[in-house]
The first five atom37 places (N, CA, C, CB, O) and aatype in JSON, in Angstrom:
{
  "aatype": [12, 1, 18, 3, 12, 14, 10, 13, 1, 14, 14, 15, 6, 0, 1, 15, 13, 9, 10, 5, 15, 16, 10, 7, 4, 15, 17, 2, 2, 4, 16, 18, 4, 8, 12, 18, 1, 15, 11, 5, 13, 5, 9, 1, 14, 10, 0, 3, 15, 10, 0, 3, 9, 0, 5, 0, 7, 1, 6, 0, 7, 3, 10, 9, 6, 11, 19, 13, 19, 0, 3, 7, 3, 0, 10, 19, 12, 14, 7, 19, 15, 14, 14, 10, 9, 16, 10, 14, 14, 15, 1, 14, 6, 0, 0, 6, 1, 14, 0, 14, 0],
  "atom_mask": [
    [1, 1, 1, 1, 1],
    [1, 1, 1, 1, 1],
    [1, 1, 1, 1, 1],
    [1, 1, 1, 1, 1],
    [1, 1, 1, 1, 1],
    [1, 1, 1, 1, 1],
    [1, 1, 1, 1, 1],
    [1, 1, 1, 1, 1],
    [1, 1, 1, 1, 1],
    [1, 1, 1, 1, 1],
    [1, 1, 1, 1, 1],
    [1, 1, 1, 1, 1],
    [1, 1, 1, 1, 1],
    [1, 1, 1, 1, 1],
    [1, 1, 1, 1, 1],
    [1, 1, 1, 1, 1],
    [1, 1, 1, 1, 1],
    [1, 1, 1, 1, 1],
    [1, 1, 1, 1, 1],
    [1, 1, 1, 1, 1],
    [1, 1, 1, 1, 1],
    [1, 1, 1, 1, 1],
    [1, 1, 1, 1, 1],
    [1, 1, 1, 0, 1],
    [1, 1, 1, 1, 1],
    [1, 1, 1, 1, 1],
    [1, 1, 1, 1, 1],
    [1, 1, 1, 1, 1],
    [1, 1, 1, 1, 1],
    [1, 1, 1, 1, 1],
    [1, 1, 1, 1, 1],
    [1, 1, 1, 1, 1],
    [1, 1, 1, 1, 1],
    [1, 1, 1, 1, 1],
    [1, 1, 1, 1, 1],
    [1, 1, 1, 1, 1],
    [1, 1, 1, 1, 1],
    [1, 1, 1, 1, 1],
    [1, 1, 1, 1, 1],
    [1, 1, 1, 1, 1],
    [1, 1, 1, 1, 1],
    [1, 1, 1, 1, 1],
    [1, 1, 1, 1, 1],
    [1, 1, 1, 1, 1],
    [1, 1, 1, 1, 1],
    [1, 1, 1, 1, 1],
    [1, 1, 1, 1, 1],
    [1, 1, 1, 1, 1],
    [1, 1, 1, 1, 1],
    [1, 1, 1, 1, 1],
    [1, 1, 1, 1, 1],
    [1, 1, 1, 1, 1],
    [1, 1, 1, 1, 1],
    [1, 1, 1, 1, 1],
    [1, 1, 1, 1, 1],
    [1, 1, 1, 1, 1],
    [1, 1, 1, 0, 1],
    [1, 1, 1, 1, 1],
    [1, 1, 1, 1, 1],
    [1, 1, 1, 1, 1],
    [1, 1, 1, 0, 1],
    [1, 1, 1, 1, 1],
    [1, 1, 1, 1, 1],
    [1, 1, 1, 1, 1],
    [1, 1, 1, 1, 1],
    [1, 1, 1, 1, 1],
    [1, 1, 1, 1, 1],
    [1, 1, 1, 1, 1],
    [1, 1, 1, 1, 1],
    [1, 1, 1, 1, 1],
    [1, 1, 1, 1, 1],
    [1, 1, 1, 0, 1],
    [1, 1, 1, 1, 1],
    [1, 1, 1, 1, 1],
    [1, 1, 1, 1, 1],
    [1, 1, 1, 1, 1],
    [1, 1, 1, 1, 1],
    [1, 1, 1, 1, 1],
    [1, 1, 1, 0, 1],
    [1, 1, 1, 1, 1],
    [1, 1, 1, 1, 1],
    [1, 1, 1, 1, 1],
    [1, 1, 1, 1, 1],
    [1, 1, 1, 1, 1],
    [1, 1, 1, 1, 1],
    [1, 1, 1, 1, 1],
    [1, 1, 1, 1, 1],
    [1, 1, 1, 1, 1],
    [1, 1, 1, 1, 1],
    [1, 1, 1, 1, 1],
    [1, 1, 1, 1, 1],
    [1, 1, 1, 1, 1],
    [1, 1, 1, 1, 1],
    [1, 1, 1, 1, 1],
    [1, 1, 1, 1, 1],
    [1, 1, 1, 1, 1],
    [1, 1, 1, 1, 1],
    [1, 1, 1, 1, 1],
    [1, 1, 1, 1, 1],
    [1, 1, 1, 1, 1],
    [1, 1, 1, 1, 1]
  ],
  "atom_positions": [
    [[92.6, 77.43, 87.96], [93.25, 79.07, 88.55], [94.13, 79.35, 87.54], [94.2, 79.17, 90.17], [94.72, 78.47, 86.9]],
    [[94.28, 80.77, 87.31], [94.85, 81.41, 86.32], [96.27, 81.85, 87.19], [93.82, 82.65, 85.68], [95.91, 82.41, 88.22]],
    [[97.05, 81.81, 87.15], [98.36, 82.03, 87.2], [98.96, 82.86, 86.55], [98.9, 81.19, 87.02], [98.81, 82.74, 85.34]],
    [[99.79, 83.92, 87.0], [100.74, 84.56, 86.01], [102.14, 84.32, 86.33], [100.54, 86.04, 85.93], [102.74, 84.56, 87.38]],
    [[102.63, 83.69, 85.01], [104.04, 83.33, 85.06], [105.33, 84.71, 85.18], [104.21, 82.42, 83.62], [105.18, 85.93, 85.03]],
    [[106.32, 84.07, 85.44], [106.82, 82.8, 86.5], [106.17, 83.01, 87.47], [108.29, 82.64, 86.99], [105.72, 84.04, 87.96]],
    [[106.13, 81.59, 87.83], [105.37, 81.45, 89.69], [106.67, 80.82, 89.98], [103.57, 80.17, 90.22], [107.4, 80.21, 89.2]],
    [[106.83, 81.09, 91.18], [107.97, 80.7, 91.92], [107.22, 79.52, 93.61], [108.89, 82.56, 92.39], [106.07, 79.62, 94.03]],
    [[107.97, 78.85, 94.01], [107.34, 78.35, 95.36], [108.84, 77.48, 95.81], [105.63, 77.2, 95.13], [109.75, 77.04, 95.1]],
    [[108.64, 77.46, 97.24], [109.94, 77.09, 97.5], [109.61, 75.45, 97.74], [110.66, 78.01, 98.84], [108.58, 75.25, 98.38]],
    [[110.31, 74.34, 97.34], [110.56, 72.96, 97.49], [109.56, 72.37, 98.77], [112.21, 72.76, 97.77], [108.75, 71.45, 98.69]],
    [[109.69, 72.69, 99.22], [109.21, 72.25, 100.85], [107.42, 72.52, 100.08], [109.96, 73.78, 102.71], [106.56, 71.9, 100.7]],
    [[107.02, 73.18, 99.11], [105.63, 73.36, 99.04], [104.96, 72.55, 97.76], [105.37, 74.9, 98.98], [103.82, 72.63, 97.31]],
    [[105.95, 71.86, 97.4], [105.69, 71.18, 96.22], [104.09, 70.54, 95.9], [106.72, 70.08, 96.27], [103.5, 70.44, 94.83]],
    [[103.7, 70.18, 97.22], [102.39, 69.54, 97.11], [101.06, 70.25, 97.49], [102.45, 68.42, 97.88], [99.93, 69.78, 97.44]],
    [[101.63, 71.99, 98.07], [100.5, 72.65, 98.23], [100.01, 73.24, 97.34], [100.53, 73.34, 99.0], [100.54, 73.47, 96.25]],
    [[98.59, 73.64, 97.81], [97.8, 74.66, 96.43], [98.37, 76.04, 96.84], [95.68, 74.76, 96.39], [98.52, 76.58, 97.94]],
    [[98.82, 76.63, 94.82], [99.18, 77.64, 95.1], [98.49, 78.82, 95.18], [99.88, 77.71, 94.56], [97.66, 79.12, 94.33]],
    [[98.72, 79.47, 96.04], [97.16, 80.92, 95.7], [97.82, 82.27, 95.21], [96.05, 81.6, 97.56], [98.78, 82.64, 95.88]],
    [[97.57, 82.81, 94.47], [98.79, 83.73, 94.0], [97.7, 85.04, 94.2], [99.61, 83.39, 92.1], [96.68, 85.25, 93.53]],
    [[98.03, 85.55, 94.91], [97.22, 86.46, 95.57], [97.67, 88.26, 95.36], [97.32, 85.92, 97.14], [97.02, 89.31, 95.28]],
    [[99.2, 87.86, 95.34], [99.66, 89.42, 95.04], [100.62, 88.91, 93.53], [100.88, 90.34, 96.7], [101.0, 87.74, 93.51]],
    [[100.88, 89.6, 92.6], [101.49, 89.6, 91.3], [103.05, 90.14, 91.67], [100.59, 90.62, 90.15], [103.03, 91.13, 92.4]],
    [[104.56, 89.6, 91.23], [105.36, 90.14, 91.69], [105.69, 90.76, 93.22], [0.0, 0.0, 0.0], [104.92, 90.74, 94.18]],
    [[107.04, 91.3, 93.19], [106.98, 91.91, 94.48], [107.11, 93.58, 95.22], [107.88, 91.23, 94.91], [107.71, 94.47, 94.62]],
    [[106.63, 93.75, 96.18], [106.49, 94.66, 96.53], [107.77, 95.95, 96.75], [105.87, 94.19, 97.39], [107.61, 97.16, 96.95]],
    [[108.8, 95.3, 96.66], [109.89, 95.83, 96.97], [110.4, 95.96, 95.79], [110.62, 95.21, 97.86], [110.56, 97.08, 95.29]],
    [[110.84, 94.51, 94.98], [111.4, 94.44, 93.59], [112.85, 95.19, 93.8], [110.34, 95.24, 92.39], [113.21, 95.27, 92.62]],
    [[113.61, 95.62, 94.36], [114.86, 96.01, 94.35], [116.09, 95.31, 95.17], [114.73, 97.22, 94.69], [117.18, 95.87, 95.28]],
    [[115.9, 94.46, 95.56], [117.16, 93.44, 96.15], [118.09, 93.42, 95.05], [116.71, 91.74, 96.54], [117.94, 93.11, 93.87]],
    [[118.84, 93.72, 95.54], [120.6, 93.16, 94.66], [120.63, 91.62, 94.08], [122.19, 93.08, 96.04], [120.93, 91.27, 92.94]],
    [[120.26, 90.89, 95.08], [120.57, 89.77, 95.23], [119.62, 89.1, 94.81], [120.92, 89.5, 96.29], [120.0, 87.96, 94.54]],
    [[118.15, 89.34, 94.56], [117.17, 88.54, 93.67], [116.75, 89.19, 92.03], [115.74, 88.46, 94.61], [116.76, 90.36, 91.66]],
    [[116.51, 88.3, 91.48], [115.83, 88.79, 90.33], [114.53, 87.92, 89.82], [116.88, 88.88, 89.24], [114.15, 87.92, 88.65]],
    [[114.09, 87.39, 90.58], [112.79, 86.72, 90.69], [111.76, 87.12, 90.01], [112.37, 86.71, 91.82], [111.3, 86.4, 89.13]],
    [[111.23, 88.35, 90.3], [110.17, 89.04, 89.96], [110.39, 90.25, 88.92], [109.63, 89.47, 91.17], [109.42, 90.89, 88.52]],
    [[111.64, 90.52, 88.5], [111.59, 91.82, 87.45], [110.63, 91.84, 86.32], [112.93, 91.99, 86.73], [110.06, 92.92, 86.16]],
    [[110.34, 90.95, 85.57], [109.5, 90.79, 84.72], [108.18, 91.12, 85.09], [109.6, 89.69, 84.33], [107.38, 91.24, 84.16]],
    [[107.69, 91.34, 86.55], [106.55, 91.7, 86.58], [106.37, 92.83, 87.33], [105.86, 90.8, 86.89], [107.36, 93.23, 87.93]],
    [[105.33, 93.46, 87.45], [105.12, 94.53, 88.16], [103.92, 94.18, 89.19], [104.85, 95.7, 87.21], [102.93, 93.49, 88.94]],
    [[104.28, 94.93, 90.63], [103.71, 94.46, 91.61], [102.12, 94.96, 91.3], [104.44, 94.93, 92.94], [101.79, 96.06, 90.86]],
    [[101.36, 93.99, 91.62], [99.91, 94.3, 91.89], [99.78, 93.3, 93.1], [98.78, 94.02, 90.53], [100.49, 92.33, 93.39]],
    [[98.48, 93.91, 93.83], [97.52, 92.8, 94.6], [96.2, 92.19, 93.48], [96.69, 93.72, 96.16], [95.52, 93.02, 92.87]],
    [[95.98, 90.96, 93.34], [94.93, 90.64, 92.67], [93.86, 90.61, 93.47], [95.06, 89.57, 92.02], [93.9, 90.41, 94.69]],
    [[92.51, 90.89, 92.52], [91.08, 91.36, 93.1], [90.88, 90.27, 94.36], [89.67, 91.23, 91.79], [90.84, 89.14, 93.88]],
    [[90.77, 90.25, 95.51], [89.8, 89.33, 96.49], [89.18, 88.31, 95.68], [88.55, 90.17, 97.23], [89.48, 87.12, 95.85]],
    [[87.98, 88.86, 94.44], [86.91, 87.96, 93.88], [87.86, 86.85, 92.99], [85.68, 88.92, 92.86], [87.38, 85.78, 92.62]],
    [[89.51, 87.32, 92.64], [89.71, 86.15, 91.97], [90.38, 85.04, 92.89], [90.53, 86.44, 90.76], [90.45, 83.83, 92.68]],
    [[90.78, 85.67, 93.84], [91.7, 84.36, 94.77], [90.5, 83.45, 95.11], [92.63, 84.95, 96.52], [90.4, 82.23, 94.98]],
    [[89.53, 84.42, 95.62], [88.41, 83.71, 96.28], [87.58, 82.46, 94.9], [87.18, 85.19, 96.93], [86.89, 81.45, 95.06]],
    [[88.0, 83.04, 93.85], [87.19, 82.0, 92.51], [88.44, 80.84, 92.77], [87.12, 82.89, 90.32], [88.18, 79.67, 92.48]],
    [[89.64, 81.16, 93.24], [90.67, 80.6, 92.39], [90.45, 79.35, 93.43], [92.34, 81.48, 92.17], [90.74, 78.22, 93.05]],
    [[89.77, 79.64, 95.14], [90.09, 78.76, 96.22], [88.72, 78.0, 95.71], [90.27, 79.44, 97.96], [88.68, 76.77, 95.73]],
    [[87.63, 78.74, 95.27], [86.81, 77.57, 94.86], [86.79, 76.74, 93.79], [85.81, 77.88, 94.82], [85.94, 75.86, 93.72]],
    [[87.68, 76.89, 92.86], [87.54, 75.79, 91.89], [88.58, 74.71, 91.93], [87.52, 76.33, 90.57], [88.66, 73.66, 91.3]],
    [[89.69, 75.47, 93.23], [90.25, 74.31, 93.72], [89.92, 73.4, 94.68], [91.14, 74.56, 93.99], [90.55, 72.37, 94.93]],
    [[88.78, 73.85, 95.31], [88.1, 73.19, 96.66], [87.25, 72.0, 95.19], [0.0, 0.0, 0.0], [87.38, 70.81, 95.45]],
    [[86.59, 72.26, 94.0], [86.17, 71.66, 93.56], [86.83, 70.48, 92.5], [85.5, 72.39, 93.36], [86.31, 69.42, 92.16]],
    [[88.01, 70.98, 92.15], [89.0, 70.23, 91.65], [90.01, 69.1, 92.15], [89.57, 71.01, 91.31], [90.43, 68.05, 91.65]],
    [[90.22, 69.81, 93.43], [91.13, 68.69, 94.35], [90.52, 68.52, 95.99], [92.95, 69.33, 94.48], [90.9, 67.81, 96.92]],
    [[89.63, 69.32, 95.9], [88.49, 69.4, 97.43], [89.81, 68.37, 98.33], [0.0, 0.0, 0.0], [91.01, 68.63, 98.44]],
    [[89.22, 67.44, 98.75], [90.51, 66.75, 99.92], [91.34, 66.32, 99.76], [90.43, 65.91, 100.68], [91.78, 65.76, 100.77]],
    [[92.16, 66.19, 98.55], [93.73, 66.44, 98.26], [94.13, 67.52, 99.33], [94.07, 67.04, 96.58], [94.44, 67.24, 100.49]],
    [[94.07, 68.7, 98.84], [94.3, 70.02, 99.52], [94.85, 69.97, 100.73], [93.19, 70.75, 99.69], [94.0, 70.29, 101.56]],
    [[96.24, 69.61, 101.38], [96.14, 70.44, 103.0], [96.8, 70.79, 103.33], [95.9, 70.08, 104.09], [97.22, 70.36, 104.4]],
    [[97.64, 72.16, 102.47], [98.6, 73.13, 102.9], [98.09, 74.24, 101.76], [100.35, 72.58, 102.85], [97.38, 73.79, 100.86]],
    [[98.39, 75.6, 101.76], [97.79, 76.24, 100.96], [99.41, 77.21, 100.98], [96.13, 76.83, 101.45], [99.8, 77.63, 102.07]],
    [[100.16, 77.47, 99.83], [101.02, 78.67, 99.73], [100.75, 79.86, 98.92], [102.15, 78.29, 99.35], [100.44, 79.92, 97.73]],
    [[100.93, 80.82, 99.8], [99.84, 82.04, 99.46], [101.32, 82.87, 98.45], [98.97, 83.23, 101.39], [102.38, 83.02, 99.07]],
    [[101.27, 83.21, 97.38], [101.95, 84.01, 96.35], [101.88, 84.89, 95.91], [102.05, 83.76, 95.62], [100.7, 85.22, 95.73]],
    [[102.76, 85.77, 95.49], [103.96, 85.5, 94.67], [104.69, 86.51, 96.21], [104.0, 86.22, 92.56], [104.44, 86.3, 97.39]],
    [[105.38, 87.32, 95.76], [107.05, 87.58, 96.45], [106.46, 88.69, 97.71], [0.0, 0.0, 0.0], [107.33, 89.11, 98.47]],
    [[105.37, 89.06, 97.9], [105.03, 89.78, 99.14], [103.63, 89.85, 99.61], [105.44, 91.07, 99.03], [103.06, 90.95, 99.64]],
    [[102.88, 88.52, 100.06], [101.59, 88.59, 100.26], [101.14, 89.53, 101.32], [101.16, 87.37, 100.5], [100.06, 90.13, 101.43]],
    [[102.27, 89.54, 102.15], [101.77, 90.34, 103.65], [101.57, 91.74, 103.18], [103.03, 90.35, 105.06], [101.04, 92.43, 104.05]],
    [[101.81, 92.29, 102.17], [101.74, 93.83, 101.8], [100.13, 94.46, 101.87], [102.37, 94.03, 100.14], [99.66, 95.58, 102.07]],
    [[99.56, 93.1, 101.58], [98.04, 93.19, 101.23], [97.32, 94.0, 102.49], [97.34, 91.55, 101.03], [97.63, 93.81, 103.67]],
    [[96.33, 94.89, 102.06], [95.62, 95.68, 103.03], [94.97, 94.87, 103.95], [94.71, 96.55, 102.45], [94.17, 94.03, 103.53]],
    [[95.21, 95.03, 105.4], [94.57, 94.36, 106.2], [94.84, 93.35, 106.86], [0.0, 0.0, 0.0], [94.24, 92.92, 107.85]],
    [[95.98, 92.82, 106.23], [96.26, 91.24, 106.39], [97.27, 91.11, 107.4], [96.79, 90.49, 105.04], [98.34, 91.72, 107.37]],
    [[96.91, 90.27, 108.34], [98.05, 89.95, 109.65], [97.89, 88.43, 110.02], [97.69, 90.95, 111.24], [97.06, 87.94, 110.78]],
    [[98.8, 87.85, 109.36], [98.36, 86.48, 109.65], [97.82, 85.76, 110.87], [99.25, 85.88, 109.41], [98.21, 86.05, 112.0]],
    [[96.79, 84.69, 110.63], [96.65, 84.04, 109.15], [96.24, 85.33, 108.53], [95.45, 82.67, 108.91], [95.8, 86.39, 108.98]],
    [[96.55, 84.86, 107.31], [95.73, 85.85, 106.14], [94.37, 85.1, 105.68], [96.77, 86.11, 104.59], [93.43, 85.88, 105.58]],
    [[94.13, 83.96, 105.43], [93.0, 83.35, 105.23], [92.77, 82.35, 105.92], [92.85, 83.05, 104.16], [93.64, 81.5, 106.1]],
    [[91.29, 82.22, 106.57], [90.85, 81.22, 107.55], [89.92, 80.3, 107.14], [90.33, 81.78, 108.64], [88.77, 80.71, 107.29]],
    [[90.0, 79.25, 106.7], [88.87, 78.51, 106.33], [88.64, 77.39, 106.79], [88.78, 78.34, 105.24], [89.43, 76.47, 106.99]],
    [[86.97, 77.47, 107.08], [86.87, 76.06, 107.69], [87.01, 74.65, 107.15], [85.78, 76.0, 108.13], [86.27, 74.24, 106.25]],
    [[87.96, 73.92, 107.71], [88.6, 72.52, 107.29], [87.2, 71.25, 106.75], [89.58, 71.87, 108.96], [86.29, 70.81, 107.45]],
    [[87.47, 70.98, 105.48], [86.27, 70.47, 105.07], [86.05, 68.74, 105.23], [86.16, 70.95, 103.6], [85.31, 67.88, 104.74]],
    [[87.12, 68.81, 106.22], [87.13, 66.84, 107.11], [87.06, 67.56, 108.41], [89.04, 65.37, 106.98], [87.57, 68.64, 108.7]],
    [[86.34, 66.74, 109.16], [86.73, 66.9, 110.58], [88.1, 66.78, 111.14], [86.06, 66.04, 111.24], [88.63, 67.47, 112.01]],
    [[88.64, 65.65, 110.37], [90.19, 65.5, 111.45], [90.95, 66.15, 111.08], [91.04, 64.25, 111.62], [92.08, 66.19, 111.58]],
    [[90.46, 67.09, 109.74], [91.56, 68.18, 109.4], [92.1, 69.34, 110.69], [90.84, 69.1, 108.1], [93.13, 69.94, 110.98]],
    [[90.5, 69.17, 111.26], [90.23, 70.53, 112.71], [91.29, 69.91, 113.84], [88.08, 70.57, 113.66], [91.95, 70.67, 114.55]],
    [[91.39, 68.39, 113.96], [92.18, 68.04, 114.98], [93.37, 68.1, 115.05], [92.04, 67.14, 115.27], [93.91, 68.02, 116.15]],
    [[94.34, 68.3, 113.56], [95.47, 68.04, 113.73], [96.2, 69.29, 113.85], [95.86, 67.22, 112.84], [95.94, 70.39, 113.37]],
    [[97.31, 68.84, 114.67], [97.86, 70.11, 114.92], [98.77, 70.77, 114.01], [98.45, 70.04, 116.01], [99.45, 70.12, 113.22]],
    [[98.84, 72.31, 114.08], [99.72, 72.96, 113.47], [100.84, 72.51, 112.94], [99.98, 73.7, 114.07], [101.53, 71.78, 113.65]],
    [[101.29, 72.82, 111.57], [102.94, 72.5, 111.64], [103.97, 73.56, 112.17], [103.45, 72.22, 110.17], [103.98, 74.65, 111.59]],
    [[104.7, 73.39, 113.03], [105.73, 74.03, 113.55], [106.89, 74.75, 112.91], [106.14, 73.26, 114.19], [107.75, 75.28, 113.62]]
  ]
}
């Protein structure tokens, strides 16, 4: 994976695969937040995100249970309405597991 630093993730996502689909924050003007001041906002090319997903699958495969879509505002991507990316589960039992609340 190619990460553009700094890379932030909530502590609750410590074991998640981080998919950096955007760089920075689309607003980046909140007076209380300075997380992405060093980055100019941009949407990563879809081919780069898909390459990262493929690499993660090769390297971690069944160890990946959750994906955290980073950086600051991934939902501004054109045509994005949750769920952002739907991937078929690699294990049958994953399809039977209820989604987290």
